[in-house]
C-alpha positions in Angstrom: 179.9 146.4 156.8 180.4 144.3 153.5 176.9 145.9 152.1 178.3 149.6 152.7 181.7 148.6 151.1 179.7 147.3 148.1 177.7 150.4 147.7 180.8 152.7 148.0 182.5 150.5 145.2 179.5 150.8 143.0 179.4 154.4 143.6 183.1 154.8 142.7 182.4 152.9 139.5 179.7 155.3 138.4 181.7 158.4 139.2 185.1 159.5 138.0 187.1 162.6 137.3 185.3 163.6 134.5 182.3 165.0 136.6 182.2 168.5 137.8 184.5 168.4 141.0 187.1 168.4 138.1 186.1 171.9 137.1 184.8 173.6 140.3 185.6 173.8 144.1 183.1 171.8 146.1 182.1 175.0 148.1 181.4 176.8 144.9 179.3 173.9 143.7 177.6 173.9 147.1 176.4 177.6 146.4 175.4 177.1 142.9 173.4 174.0 143.6 171.6 175.5 146.6 170.7 178.9 144.7 169.0 176.7 142.2 167.3 174.8 144.5 165.9 177.7 146.5 164.6 179.1 143.4 163.5 176.0 141.5 162.2 173.5 144.2 160.9 175.4 147.2 157.4 175.3 146.2 157.6 171.5 145.7 158.1 170.9 149.4 155.2 172.7 150.9 152.4 170.2 150.1 151.4 167.2 147.9 148.7 169.1 145.9 151.0 171.5 144.3 151.5 171.3 140.4 155.0 170.4 140.0 155.6 171.9 136.5 154.0 175.3 137.2 155.9 175.4 140.6 159.4 175.0 139.4 162.0 177.1 137.0 163.3 173.7 135.8 162.2 172.1 132.6 159.4 169.8 133.6 157.1 167.2 131.8 154.3 165.1 133.2 153.6 163.0 130.3 155.5 160.0 128.7 158.0 161.0 126.3 159.9 159.0 123.7 163.4 159.6 122.4 165.3 157.8 119.6 169.1 157.7 120.0 170.6 157.2 116.6 174.0 155.6 117.3 176.9 154.1 115.1 175.8 150.6 116.3 172.0 151.1 115.7 168.9 152.9 117.0 167.8 152.7 120.6 164.1 153.9 121.6 163.8 155.3 125.1 160.4 155.8 127.0 160.6 158.4 129.7 158.3 158.6 132.6 157.2 162.2 133.4 154.5 161.4 136.0 157.2 159.7 138.2 160.3 162.0 137.3 158.9 165.2 135.8 162.0 167.4 136.5 164.4 164.7 135.3 162.2 164.1 132.2 161.9 167.7 131.3 165.7 168.3 131.7 166.5 165.3 129.5 164.0 166.3 126.6 165.2 170.0 126.9 168.9 168.8 126.3 167.7 166.6 123.5 165.9 169.4 121.8 169.0 171.5 122.2 171.4 169.0 120.5 173.4 168.2 123.8 173.6 164.5 122.8 174.1 164.9 119.3 177.8 163.6 118.2 178.7 162.7 121.7 180.4 159.5 122.9 179.5 156.7 125.2 182.3 157.8 127.7 182.1 154.9 130.3 181.0 151.1 129.7 181.4 148.5 132.2 181.0 144.9 131.6 183.5 143.4 133.9 183.5 141.6 136.4 179.8 141.5 135.2 177.5 143.6 133.1 177.0 146.9 134.8 176.3 150.1 133.0 177.1 152.0 129.8 177.2 156.0 130.3 176.6 158.8 127.7 176.1 162.5 127.9 178.3 165.4 128.6 178.8 166.1 132.4 179.5 169.7 131.7 177.1 170.9 128.9 176.7 174.5 129.0 173.3 176.0 128.3 173.8 178.2 125.1 170.8 180.5 126.4 172.1 181.1 129.9 175.8 180.3 129.7 175.8 178.1 132.6 175.7 174.5 133.5 172.3 173.4 134.8 172.1 171.1 137.7 168.7 169.3 138.8 167.9 167.9 142.1 167.8 164.1 142.9 164.3 163.0 142.3 162.8 159.8 143.7 159.0 159.0 143.6 157.5 156.6 146.2 154.4 154.7 145.1 152.4 156.1 148.2 153.3 159.6 147.4 151.7 161.9 144.9 154.8 163.9 144.5 158.5 162.8 144.1 160.9 163.4 147.1 163.8 165.9 146.2 167.2 166.1 147.2 167.1 163.4 149.6 168.4 159.9 149.4 165.8 157.0 150.2 167.6 154.5 152.8 164.7 153.2 154.8 164.2 149.6 153.8 160.4 149.7 153.6 160.6 153.0 151.4 163.2 151.6 149.2 160.8 148.7 148.5 158.1 151.4 147.6 160.0 153.1 144.9 158.2 153.6 141.9 161.1 153.4 139.4 164.0 151.0 140.2 167.3 150.2 138.9 166.6 147.2 136.8 168.3 145.9 133.5 167.4 148.5 130.4 166.4 151.3 132.5 167.8 154.7 132.5 169.2 156.7 135.4 170.9 160.3 135.9 174.5 160.1 136.7 175.7 162.6 139.3 178.7 163.0 141.9 178.6 162.9 145.6 176.6 165.9 145.8 173.0 164.8 145.7 171.7 167.8 143.4 174.6 167.5 140.8 172.7 165.6 137.9 173.0 167.5 134.7 173.0 165.9 131.1 175.0 162.6 131.9 172.9 159.3 132.1 173.4 155.8 132.1 171.7 152.5 130.8 171.7 149.4 133.2 172.9 146.4 131.8 171.7 144.5 134.7 169.3 145.0 137.6 171.3 146.9 140.5 168.9 147.2 143.4 172.1 148.8 145.5 171.5 151.9 143.5 167.8 152.3 144.5 167.0 155.5 146.4 170.5 156.9 145.6 170.1 157.8 141.8 167.1 159.1 139.9 165.4 156.4 137.4 163.5 158.2 134.8 162.8 155.9 131.8 163.8 152.8 130.1 164.8 151.2 126.7 161.8 149.7 124.9 163.7 148.8 121.7 167.3 148.3 120.9 168.5 146.6 123.9 170.4 144.3 121.6 172.2 147.5 120.4 172.7 148.7 124.0 174.6 145.4 124.6 177.0 146.0 121.6 177.9 149.5 122.7 181.7 149.9 123.7 183.5 152.9 125.0 184.0 155.6 122.2 180.9 154.4 120.4 178.8 157.5 119.9 175.3 159.0 119.4 174.9 160.5 116.1 171.7 162.2 117.0 169.1 162.1 119.8 165.6 163.2 118.9 162.3 163.5 120.3 159.8 161.3 118.8 156.1 160.0 118.8 155.4 156.6 120.2 
């Protein structure tokens, strides 16, 4: 009972009124997200031999990618793991290249009662090419599976232990609301390990330099520019 209460408290800390429930009715969100999943991810569930990136309409990358966040506090370099989270990484890189993170603030920083997360990115970034908000499915890969699991939380203990990318200090994960498939452009960086979040949110990369800068970030600090870089 206490563990369940703790998880719900953590979720409420990650979620707030700035997310998409503020803008759309829940039923409308359900229709949008499910229409995307039908066209974008149906092929991913057929078998484990499918080529993910040729079987989805979402941006998708199977390679390791690198992003430099130039902030008012200093530079933060990210490594993103496309083999483990191809759709999440493809989505993030696509937003980087569209300038979605440029001149945006870190809109939530939680350090009390202990270091928790910093959150960046706009939850309602509209793709100028489509005029719509893009939502991606929850994407979690197990070490024993060739493909990630989509649109489903991992809540069985032996499977949780088998998750490839976990919520550790310096790692990046996608923010979402209560709908499993509601991640878009908003992300967070962990200030401490939070195993309570494993299996519930999509981890897709980590900070490889500049964690000292991350530790300085306060709410209203901002990203001057985010750009894709070589290793």
